[in-house]
C-alpha positions in Angstrom: 148.2 21.4 -255.6 148.4 20.6 -251.9 148.4 23.5 -249.5 149.0 21.8 -246.2 151.5 23.1 -243.6 153.7 20.5 -241.9 154.6 21.0 -238.3 157.9 19.0 -237.9 158.3 18.3 -234.2 155.1 20.1 -233.3 154.0 18.4 -230.1 151.6 21.0 -228.8 148.1 20.3 -229.9 146.8 23.8 -229.6 149.8 25.2 -231.5 149.3 22.7 -234.3 145.6 23.5 -234.6 145.9 27.2 -234.5 148.6 27.2 -237.1 146.4 24.9 -239.2 149.2 22.3 -239.7 148.3 19.0 -241.2 146.7 16.8 -238.6 145.7 13.1 -238.8 142.7 12.9 -236.5 143.6 10.9 -233.5 140.8 12.3 -231.2 139.1 8.9 -230.8 142.0 8.3 -228.4 140.0 10.5 -226.0 137.0 8.2 -226.2 139.3 5.1 -225.8 140.7 6.6 -222.6 137.3 7.4 -221.2 136.0 3.9 -222.0 138.9 2.3 -220.2 138.1 1.5 -216.6 141.6 1.6 -215.2 142.5 4.6 -213.0 146.2 4.5 -214.1 146.9 3.7 -217.7 150.4 3.3 -219.2 150.7 3.2 -223.0 154.2 2.3 -224.4 155.1 3.1 -228.0 158.3 3.7 -229.9 159.7 7.1 -229.9 158.4 9.6 -232.5 155.1 7.9 -232.7 153.0 10.8 -231.5 152.9 10.1 -227.8 153.5 13.7 -226.7 151.1 15.2 -229.2 148.4 12.8 -228.0 149.0 13.7 -224.4 148.8 17.4 -225.2 145.5 16.6 -227.0 144.1 15.0 -223.8 145.2 18.0 -221.7 143.4 20.5 -224.0 140.3 18.4 -224.2 139.7 17.8 -220.5 141.3 20.9 -219.0 138.7 23.2 -217.5 141.1 26.2 -217.6 141.4 26.2 -221.4 138.9 28.7 -222.8 139.3 27.8 -226.5 139.0 24.0 -226.2 135.8 23.8 -228.3 137.4 25.8 -231.1 140.4 23.4 -231.2 138.3 20.3 -231.6 135.7 21.7 -234.1 135.4 19.3 -237.0 137.2 16.4 -235.3 135.9 12.9 -234.7 135.5 13.2 -230.9 132.9 16.0 -231.3 130.7 13.6 -233.3 130.4 11.2 -230.4 127.7 10.8 -227.7 127.0 13.5 -225.1 128.7 11.5 -222.4 132.0 12.1 -224.2 131.5 15.6 -225.5 130.2 16.8 -222.1 133.7 16.2 -220.6 135.2 18.9 -222.9 136.8 21.4 -220.5 135.4 19.6 -217.5 138.4 18.5 -215.3 141.3 20.3 -213.7 144.4 18.8 -215.3 148.1 18.3 -214.5 150.4 17.8 -217.4 154.1 17.1 -217.0 156.7 15.8 -219.4 159.9 14.2 -218.4 161.4 14.0 -221.9 164.1 16.5 -221.1 165.1 14.8 -217.8 168.0 13.0 -219.4 171.0 14.3 -217.5 174.4 12.7 -217.0 174.5 13.0 -213.2 172.0 12.5 -210.4 172.4 16.1 -209.2 171.6 17.5 -212.7 168.6 15.1 -212.9 167.2 16.6 -209.6 167.6 20.1 -211.0 165.8 19.1 -214.2 163.0 17.5 -212.2 162.7 20.8 -210.3 162.5 22.6 -213.6 159.8 20.2 -214.8 157.7 20.8 -211.7 158.3 24.6 -211.9 156.8 24.6 -215.4 153.9 22.5 -214.2 153.1 24.6 -211.2 153.4 27.9 -213.2 150.2 26.9 -215.0 148.3 27.0 -211.7 149.7 30.1 -210.0 146.2 31.3 -209.5 146.1 28.9 -206.5 148.2 31.4 -204.6 145.3 33.9 -204.6 142.7 31.4 -203.3 141.5 31.1 -199.7 140.9 27.4 -200.4 144.7 26.9 -200.2 146.2 27.0 -196.7 149.1 29.3 -196.0 151.6 26.5 -195.4 150.5 25.0 -198.8 151.1 28.3 -200.5 154.6 28.3 -199.0 155.3 24.9 -200.6 154.0 26.2 -203.9 156.3 29.2 -203.7 159.2 26.9 -202.7 158.7 25.0 -206.0 158.2 28.2 -208.0 161.4 29.7 -206.6 163.5 26.5 -206.8 163.7 26.2 -203.0 162.1 22.8 -202.5 164.0 19.9 -200.9 163.8 16.4 -202.3 161.0 15.4 -200.0 158.8 18.3 -201.3 159.8 17.4 -204.9 158.8 13.7 -204.4 155.4 14.8 -203.2 154.9 17.7 -205.6 152.4 16.0 -208.0 150.3 14.5 -205.2 150.2 17.9 -203.4 149.2 19.7 -206.6 146.4 17.2 -207.3 145.1 17.8 -203.8 145.2 21.6 -204.2 143.4 21.5 -207.6 140.8 19.0 -206.5 139.9 21.2 -203.5 139.9 24.4 -205.6 137.6 23.0 -208.3 135.8 20.5 -206.1 136.5 17.9 -208.8 138.9 15.1 -209.2 142.0 15.7 -211.3 143.2 14.3 -214.6 146.9 13.6 -214.7 149.0 13.2 -217.9 152.6 12.2 -217.5 154.6 12.0 -220.7 157.9 10.1 -221.2 157.9 8.7 -217.7 160.9 6.4 -218.4 163.3 8.9 -219.9 165.0 9.7 -216.5 165.4 6.0 -215.7 167.0 5.1 -219.0 169.3 8.1 -218.7 170.2 7.1 -215.1 171.2 3.6 -216.4 173.2 4.9 -219.3 175.0 7.4 -217.1 175.6 5.0 -214.2 173.5 6.5 -211.4 170.6 4.1 -211.7 170.4 3.1 -208.0 170.0 6.7 -207.0 167.5 7.3 -209.8 165.3 4.3 -209.0 165.3 5.2 -205.3 164.0 8.7 -206.1 161.3 7.6 -208.6 160.0 4.8 -206.4 159.0 7.4 -204.0 158.0 10.0 -206.6 155.7 7.6 -208.5 154.6 5.7 -205.4 153.4 8.9 -203.7 151.7 10.1 -206.9 149.7 6.9 -207.7 149.3 4.9 -204.5 146.1 5.7 -202.7 145.9 9.2 -204.3 142.2 10.0 -203.8 142.4 13.3 -205.8 142.9 11.7 -209.2 140.1 10.8 -211.6 142.4 9.1 -214.1 146.1 9.1 -214.9 147.6 8.5 -218.3 151.3 7.8 -218.7 153.4 7.3 -221.9 156.9 6.0 -222.4 159.0 3.9 -224.8 159.6 0.9 -222.4 157.6 -0.8 -219.8 159.7 -0.7 -216.7 158.9 -3.5 -214.3 155.9 -2.6 -212.1 157.7 -3.7 -208.9 160.6 -1.4 -209.7 158.7 2.0 -209.4 155.0 1.4 -209.3 154.8 -0.9 -206.3 151.4 -0.6 -204.6 149.7 1.4 -207.3 146.0 0.4 -207.5 144.2 -0.4 -210.7 147.3 0.0 -212.8 147.2 -1.2 -216.4 149.9 -1.3 -219.1 149.3 -1.5 -222.8 152.3 -2.4 -225.0 152.6 -2.8 -228.8 151.4 -6.4 -228.3 148.0 -5.3 -227.0 145.0 -4.5 -229.2 143.9 -1.6 -227.0 144.8 1.8 -228.4 146.3 0.0 -231.5 145.3 2.7 -234.0 145.8 5.7 -231.7 149.5 6.1 -232.4 151.4 6.0 -235.7 149.7 6.3 -239.1 147.4 3.4 -240.2 147.2 2.1 -243.7 143.9 3.8 -244.2 145.2 7.1 -242.9 148.3 6.8 -245.0 146.2 6.4 -248.2 144.7 9.8 -247.4 148.0 11.3 -246.6 149.6 10.3 -249.9 146.6 11.6 -251.8 146.6 14.9 -249.9 150.3 15.4 -250.7 150.1 14.1 -254.2 152.7 11.4 -253.7 150.7 8.4 -254.8 153.5 7.3 -257.2 155.8 7.0 -254.2 153.6 4.7 -252.2 155.6 1.5 -252.5 158.9 3.2 -251.8 157.4 4.9 -248.7 156.1 1.6 -247.5 159.5 0.0 -247.9 161.1 2.8 -245.8 158.6 3.6 -243.1 155.8 1.0 -242.9 155.8 -2.4 -241.4 155.0 -1.8 -237.7 152.4 -4.0 -236.0 150.5 -2.9 -232.9 148.3 -5.6 -231.4 146.5 -7.1 -234.5 146.7 -3.8 -236.4 149.2 -4.2 -239.3 150.6 -1.6 -241.7 151.5 1.1 -239.1 153.8 3.9 -240.4 156.2 6.0 -238.3 154.6 9.5 -238.3 157.8 11.4 -237.6 159.5 9.9 -240.6 156.5 10.4 -242.8 156.2 14.1 -241.9 159.9 14.6 -242.6 159.6 12.8 -245.9 156.6 14.9 -246.9 158.6 18.1 -246.0 161.8 17.1 -247.8 160.6 14.6 -250.4 163.8 12.5 -249.7 163.7 8.8 -248.8 166.2 8.5 -246.0 166.3 7.7 -242.2 164.9 10.5 -240.1 165.0 9.0 -236.6 167.6 10.9 -234.6 169.7 9.8 -231.7 167.9 9.8 -228.3 168.5 8.4 -224.9 166.6 5.3 -225.9 169.0 4.8 -228.7 171.9 5.2 -226.3 170.5 2.5 -224.1 170.1 0.1 -227.1 173.6 0.8 -228.3 175.0 -0.1 -224.9 173.0 -3.3 -224.6 173.8 -4.6 -228.1 177.5 -3.7 -227.8 177.9 -5.5 -224.5 175.8 -8.6 -225.3 177.6 -11.6 -226.7 174.4 -13.5 -227.5 172.8 -11.2 -230.1 175.4 -10.5 -232.8 174.7 -13.6 -234.9 170.9 -13.0 -234.7 171.3 -9.3 -235.7 173.2 -10.4 -238.7 170.3 -12.7 -239.6 167.9 -9.8 -239.2 170.0 -7.6 -241.5 169.6 -10.3 -244.1 165.8 -9.9 -243.9 165.4 -13.1 -242.0 163.0 -13.9 -239.2 164.4 -15.0 -235.9 162.8 -16.8 -233.0 163.5 -15.2 -229.7 162.1 -15.0 -226.1 160.5 -11.6 -225.4 159.7 -10.0 -222.1 158.2 -6.5 -222.3 158.3 -6.0 -218.5 161.8 -4.5 -218.6 164.1 -4.8 -215.7 166.9 -2.4 -216.7 169.5 -3.6 -214.2 171.4 -6.4 -215.8 169.5 -6.1 -219.0 172.6 -6.9 -221.1 172.7 -10.4 -219.6 169.0 -11.1 -220.0 168.1 -12.1 -223.6 164.4 -11.8 -223.0 164.7 -8.2 -221.9 167.0 -7.4 -224.8 164.6 -8.5 -227.4 161.7 -7.1 -225.5 163.3 -3.7 -225.4 164.1 -3.9 -229.1 160.5 -4.7 -229.9 159.0 -2.1 -227.6 161.3 0.6 -229.0 160.3 -0.1 -232.6 163.4 -1.9 -233.8 161.6 -5.1 -234.4 158.1 -6.3 -235.2 156.4 -9.6 -234.3 155.5 -11.7 -237.3 154.3 -14.8 -235.4 153.4 -15.9 -231.9 155.3 -19.2 -231.4 154.3 -19.9 -227.8 152.6 -17.5 -225.4 153.3 -19.7 -222.4 157.1 -19.4 -222.9 157.1 -16.0 -224.5 158.6 -17.1 -227.8 158.0 -15.0 -230.9 159.2 -14.7 -234.4 160.5 -11.2 -235.2 162.1 -9.2 -238.0 163.1 -5.7 -238.9 160.0 -3.7 -239.9 161.5 -1.5 -242.7 164.5 -0.1 -244.4 164.8 2.8 -242.0 165.3 0.5 -239.0 167.7 -1.6 -241.0 169.7 1.5 -241.5 169.7 2.2 -237.8 170.8 -1.3 -237.0 173.6 -0.8 -239.6 174.5 2.4 -237.9 174.9 0.8 -234.5 177.1 -2.0 -235.9 179.1 0.6 -237.8 179.7 2.3 -234.4 181.0 -1.0 -233.0 183.2 -1.3 -236.0 184.4 2.3 -235.7 185.6 1.6 -232.2 187.6 -1.5 -233.5 188.9 -0.5 -236.9 188.2 2.9 -238.4 189.1 5.6 -236.0 189.6 8.9 -237.7 190.2 7.2 -241.1 186.6 7.8 -242.2 187.1 11.5 -242.2 190.1 11.1 -244.5 188.2 8.8 -246.8 185.4 11.3 -247.2 187.8 14.2 -247.7 189.5 12.2 -250.5 186.1 11.7 -252.1 184.9 15.3 -252.1 188.2 16.6 -253.4 188.3 14.0 -256.2 191.5 12.4 -254.9 189.9 9.2 -256.3 193.0 7.1 -256.3 193.4 7.6 -252.5 189.7 7.2 -252.0 189.9 3.9 -254.0 192.7 2.4 -251.8 191.2 3.5 -248.4 187.6 2.5 -249.3 188.7 -1.0 -250.4 190.4 -1.5 -247.0 187.4 -0.1 -245.2 184.9 -2.3 -247.0 187.0 -5.5 -246.7 187.5 -5.0 -242.9 183.9 -4.0 -242.3 182.3 -6.8 -244.2 184.6 -9.3 -242.6 183.6 -8.0 -239.2 179.9 -8.3 -240.2 180.2 -11.7 -241.8 178.3 -10.6 -244.9 177.0 -13.5 -246.9 177.2 -14.1 -250.7 173.5 -13.4 -251.2 173.2 -10.2 -249.3 171.0 -7.7 -251.0 171.9 -4.4 -252.5 170.3 -2.5 -249.7 172.9 -3.8 -247.2 175.6 -2.1 -249.2 173.4 0.9 -249.8 172.9 1.3 -246.1 176.6 0.9 -245.4 177.7 3.7 -247.8 174.7 5.9 -246.9 175.7 5.7 -243.3 179.3 6.5 -244.1 178.3 9.6 -246.1 176.3 11.0 -243.2 179.6 12.5 -242.1 179.3 14.9 -245.0 176.0 16.4 -243.8 177.5 19.8 -242.9 178.6 20.5 -246.5 176.4 18.2 -248.5 172.7 17.3 -248.9 172.7 13.5 -248.8 169.8 12.2 -250.8 168.6 8.6 -251.3 166.3 6.8 -253.7 164.9 9.9 -255.5 163.6 10.1 -259.0 165.8 11.9 -261.5 166.0 11.7 -265.3 164.3 8.5 -266.3 164.8 6.5 -263.2 165.7 6.5 -259.5 169.4 6.8 -258.4 170.5 5.2 -255.1 172.4 8.1 -253.6 173.1 11.7 -254.6 175.6 14.0 -252.9 174.5 17.6 -253.6 177.0 20.2 -252.3 175.6 23.1 -250.5 178.2 25.2 -252.4 177.2 25.0 -256.0 180.8 25.2 -257.0 181.6 21.9 -255.2 181.7 18.5 -256.6 178.4 16.5 -256.9 178.1 12.7 -256.9 175.6 10.2 -258.1 176.0 6.6 -256.8 174.5 3.4 -258.0 174.9 0.0 -256.2 174.9 -3.4 -257.8 175.4 -6.9 -256.4 176.7 -9.7 -258.6 173.6 -11.7 -259.5 174.9 -15.3 -259.9 172.0 -16.4 -262.1 172.1 -13.5 -264.5 175.7 -12.3 -264.4 178.7 -14.6 -264.4 181.4 -12.1 -263.6 181.8 -8.8 -261.8 182.7 -7.2 -265.1 179.2 -8.0 -266.4 177.7 -6.4 -263.2 179.8 -3.3 -263.8 178.7 -3.0 -267.4 175.0 -3.5 -266.5 175.3 -0.8 -263.8 177.2 1.5 -266.1 174.5 1.1 -268.7 171.8 1.8 -266.2 173.3 5.0 -264.8 174.0 6.4 -268.3 170.7 5.5 -269.9 168.6 6.8 -267.1 170.3 10.2 -267.1 170.4 10.6 -263.3 172.5 13.7 -263.6 169.7 15.8 -265.2 168.3 16.9 -261.9 171.6 18.4 -260.9 172.3 20.0 -264.2 168.9 21.7 -264.3 169.7 23.3 -260.9 173.1 24.7 -262.1 175.5 22.0 -260.9 178.4 21.4 -263.3 180.9 19.1 -261.6 179.2 15.8 -261.5 180.9 12.5 -260.7 178.9 9.3 -261.4 179.9 6.2 -259.4 178.9 2.6 -259.8 179.5 0.3 -256.8 179.5 -3.4 -257.7 179.9 -5.9 -254.9 180.4 -9.6 -254.6 179.9 -10.7 -251.0 182.9 -9.3 -249.0 184.9 -8.6 -252.1 185.4 -5.1 -253.4 188.0 -4.0 -256.0 188.5 -0.5 -257.2 190.0 1.1 -260.2 189.3 4.2 -262.2 187.8 3.3 -265.6 190.0 5.9 -267.4 192.8 3.5 -266.7 191.0 0.9 -268.7 191.0 -1.8 -266.0 188.0 -3.7 -265.0 186.8 -2.8 -261.5 184.0 -3.3 -259.0 183.6 0.5 -258.8 183.3 2.4 -262.0 184.0 6.1 -261.6 182.8 8.3 -264.4 183.5 12.1 -264.2 181.2 14.4 -266.1 181.6 18.2 -266.4 179.0 19.9 -268.4 
C-alpha cells in the first residue's frame, strides 16, 4: 500500500520536503540553469506546470541565508553531480519575488499589490538595516518599502536597489528569481489599464535587468512570452525558452518515464490509459508525453478523472480573445472534433490588439497549454499543425464555448434545469434539456460523426453547477465497468444519478431505438449502481443519453415511448 503524502498546491520547496510530500525529482533543473550561459533566462510554460515550485527550489539551493539547504536536497539528483555544481549550494545571496497575485482590476490596486510583493521580498533581508555596509539614506529607502511609504520611483527601482545592497553586504553577485512575471500585464489588459501597466513595467523591468552589474543570473517564469521590445528593451544577454525549445524540456511537467514511476508508486497501473487520455499529450521541444502535474496530483488525491484546471487570469485573457475573434470559431470546432488544424504561430506575444492578430491568438493558445504542435509545416512562415492535447483541455474549450452560448441563449435557465433534475421533476427536465441541447448544438454546428466525449463534456460542464451540493464524478470504475458520470449527493438522503452517453453508430445501429437498447443493456449489466449502494445511497436514478448529431428526444421509459434519453429510477 502506498504511503505518500500529496501536497496539492504546495509551491514551497522547503515545505514540501519537510512534510515529506511526494516529489518528482526536478533538481537537474539547477544544473541546466548553471550550464546556461545567458545572464537573464525566461522560461515560459503553461500554468500549473510546476513553475513556482521550481523557482522555490532554485532559491533554496543557491541562497546563502538558508541554513538547512543540504538537508532539503539530500538524496536528490543534483547532489550526485560534479563539485562545480554542488559547491554552489548555499553560495549566493538571492532575491525571490512572485507576481502571481498581482492581478488586480485597477491600476491603483496593482501598485498596492506590487508594494506588498516588494514588502514581502524585503522582509527576508531586514538584517541589512543593522549593517554598516548599508548607507543611512539606503536604510531609509528600505524602511519606506517596509512601511509602505515608497513612491512609484522607489518601487520601480526596488529590485535593482536590493540587488546592490545584497551584493555589497555579501561581496558576491546576486541570483534573482522572478516568478509569474506576466500576470500583472495580462490582468492589466483584461481590466483595461494596459497602457498604464506597460509603462510601469517597462521601467520596472528595464531598471532591474539593463546594465545591472550586481546580478549573477536572473531566472524568470511566466505563461506567455511578452514581446521583448514591450518591457525588456535594452536587456543584455536575454534568452527566452518556450515550449517549442528543447532547452529545459523535461524540467517542467511529468515525463512519460516519471509517470510510469508515479502510477506504480500510487498503485494505479490499471488506470494508465485513462490517465493518458485525460492529462497526457503535451509536447515540449522534442520531448513528447508530458503530463500536467497539477491535474495528476489532484487525480491521485481524489481518484476521479475530471478537469482540475481552475480559472485564472490567463484563462480570462483567452476567453476574451476567443470571444472577440471572428476568425477562430470554425477552427475551434475542428479542434473539438479531434482534428488537426494548420495555423500561423507567433510566441512573441504582443498583447495590444491580440484579438485581431491570428498568429498571436494561436501562439497564446499554444503557450498556455491549450494546444500542442503535431507538425512543423514551415519554420520560415511560422506555420504549424496543432491539435488539442487531451480530454481535459477539450473540456476547457467546451467550457469557454458554453460561456459564449450562455451569454446568447441560456441565461438563468440552466439553474432551473439542474433544479428540475435533482428534485426528480423529470418531465420538466426533459422539456428544458431538449431545448437546451438543440440550441447549443445548433450554435456549435455539431457534425453527425461527433464522438461521445463531446456530449460527455457538454453534460459534465453543465453539471458543474451542482458542485456545492453534489460530488460530480466522471469515468470511474463501479460494478463491472466504468460509468460516464455519477452525481453523488453530499446529503445521503438526496437523489443520486448515474449517466451513460451513447452516440448512434451508423454502421452498427440503424435507429436511435437500437442505441437506446444497447446503452440500457450496458448500464444494467455492468451494475454501475453498486458503488453507491455499498456506501448507503438508496435513491438512485440511472440515465442513458443517446444522441444523433444535433438531435435529442426525451421521454420517460415508464411511459413506454422510445426515446433518446432513457430514465430508469431505482430505489433499493
